[in-house]
N, C-alpha and C positions, 0 to 999 in steps of 0.2 A: 698420239704419236704413231708415226709411219719405221717401223723397222725394215731395214735394206738389206736384203738376204741375198746371199752367194751360196749355189748348190754345186758339191762334187761327188760326181759317180762315174766310175767307166762303163755302168750299164745303162744303155739309153733309156730303156723302158723303166727303170728304176729312177733316172734322173728327171723323166719325164711326170714320174708319178708325184716326185717332191714339186715340180715345177707348178702343176696342177693344184696340188693343194696349198702353196703359197698365193696363187692368183686367186682362190676362193676365200682368203682370209684377208678380212679387212684393214687389219692392222699390219699387214706384211706387204713387201713391195718385192719382185724379183729384179736383181740388178745384172745377175750374171749365172749362167749354166756352163759348169766346166767337165769336162770327160777325163782330166786328170791333175793332179797336184801340180804340173807344170803350167798348165792354162790357168790354174787359180794363182799361182805366183806371179805369173805376168799381168794379170788384171790388178790384185793386191798393189802392184809396184806403183801406180797412180792413180788408184781409187780408193775409197773410203768404202768400207762394209761394215753392218752392226753385227749381223749373226750369218754363220756359216755352217750349212748341212753336210758333213763330210762321211763318206763312205770309208770305211777303214782297210779292206782288201783291195787295193789297186795296185797294178803295174808299175815298176819301177819305183814310187815313194807311196809307201802305205799313207792311209789318212793320219795315223798315230804321229809317225815320224815328222810328216807334213806340218801339224799342228805345233809339235814339239821346235819346229825351226822357226817360228814365226817370231819375231821380236815384237811388234806391233800387233796382237792377237784380238782379233774380234771375238764374239762370246760365239761358243762351239755348242752344235747339237749333234752326237753322232749316230749315223745311220748305218746298221750292219745287220748280217743276218748270224753274227757270232757273237755269242754271250760272254766269251771268257775276257774278251779286252774290257769289259765294264768297269773294274777297279783303276786301271791303267788310265780308262777315260776319264775318270773322277779326279784323278791325280794331277791331271792336266787343266783343272778347274772348268770340265765341261759342264753347260748348264743340263744337259741332259743324254741319255743314250738310251736310242729307239731300236727297237729289234724289227728287222723284216719278216714277212710281210708287214708293211704300216697301214695301218686303216687310218682314214682322216680322223676319228676320234681319238686315236693314239696322238697322232699327229698336234690335233689343236690342245691336246693336254700339255703336251711338252711346249707348243708357242706360247701358250697363254704363262705358263712359267716363265718363259724369258720376258714376257710383256711385263710381268711384274717387277723382274729384276731390274729392266731397264727403268720402269716408272720410280722404283726404289732408290736406284743408284745414280740417276742422272736428272735428278732434281737441282736446278742451277741457281734459282734465285737468292738464296740464301749465301751464295759461293761467289757470285760475282757483280760488283757495282761498276759502273763506269759514270766519268763526266768529262768534260771537254779535253781535260790534261792528264789525266792520271786514272789508274784502275785501284778497286779494293778489292783484293782477294783473301780467301780463308788459308792459310797455310799453318802447319803447327798448333792448331786451334788458336790462331790469332787473326784477326783482321789486319792485312798489310796494304799500305798505301804505295803504290808503283807510278811514278812519273812516266808518261807514255815517250818521252823524250830520251830514257833513260834505258828501255827494252831495246835489246841489240837483235834477238830472233828468238823466236817460241817453238818450242819442240814439242811433239804427241810423244806420250809414253802410255798406251792403252789408255785407259781413262782419264787417265793425268795428264797435264802438260806441265812443261819446265819453262820458265820464263826466264831467260839469260839476260841479265844487265850489263852496262857498260863499265860501271864502278862497284859493284857488289856481287857478292855470290847468287846463283841462281835460286829462283824460288818455286817450289813445287805447289801444286793446287788441283784439286778434284774437280778439272772441266773438261771435258770434250775440246777438241782444237776449232770445230765448226762452230761451236757454240761461242768461244772468245773471237773468232774471225767477224761474226757478225756483227759484234758490239765494237769493233776497232774501227776508226776512221778509214776509211778505203782509199783516201789520198795519202795515207802515210803508211798502212800496211799493207801487204800482198802476201797471199799464199802461194807459193812457189814449189810447192810437193804435198804430197798427203799428209807428211810428218812435220811440214815448216812452215812457219808465217815468218816474214821478216820486215823489219824499219826500214823503209826505202829511204829514209836520209841517212841510215848507217851502211849503205851499198857503196862501198867504195873501190872494190875490185871483182871482175868477173872473168873467169878464168875456165876454157874448157867444158863450159855449160854449167859451172858451179860458181857461186857467191862464195868468197874468200874474206873470212873475219881473221884479222890478226895472223895472217900467212899460216896459219895452223886449225883452223875451222873451216870445213868446207860443206856448204849447204848446195845439195843438189837441186837442178829446177827438173822438175816433172815434166812428161810430155805434154800433158793436159793442160799444163801453166805456162808453157813457153811462149804462146801466143801475146797474152798479157803481158808477161814480164819484157818480152821483146819490145813492145808499145813504151814502156817505161824507159828502157835502155835507149830507143831512138829519141825521146823527147829528152833525156838528161845527158847522154853522154855524147860525145863528138864520133860519130861512126861513120 
């Protein structure tokens, strides 16, 4: 597997070092380098990341507060010159906490631990099965059949997803959003945001760049998904 990485550090040399380490590690891919938490927030609004390298001592928003603020949080490896934050780092479920200066050997040990975590936690074959008109997912130790036509939208919640249905309560299962996206029929379901997939047959109202369900649920349309969704709108709605 390839792990998509984002690195945040306000020190250019430190950021470049992490970037070079990512580039020389075969199972890692660098998707963004950010000089502040604000840059990272902007990137994460419309993009998915598997693993973030986060410096702690940064201006405006420090790395610890930034991680605590995230709702859909990637896995985290903290990089810092200060050891006193280590306990707090593990309280926010960081995979590792590495001290500067960082050698490649230390870096490789940390990311190998991350690779092991992903391999153990993101195995999907027993969790998701699909047929032409339904899904079978594991939820609460049961295998649950879900008709595709009954799905309203699917929302990401870290490594889990919540499948929201027309006439039943939501179903939560341990699947990443991009995994179920690959299994759903492309003519019926569309990713419209880094955290949402919608059933196109259930899209009835669009308001201010949002899809409205039941006049109380608003699904935002992310910038990177606008073009595809606009094609759907032009084909479906009289505009």
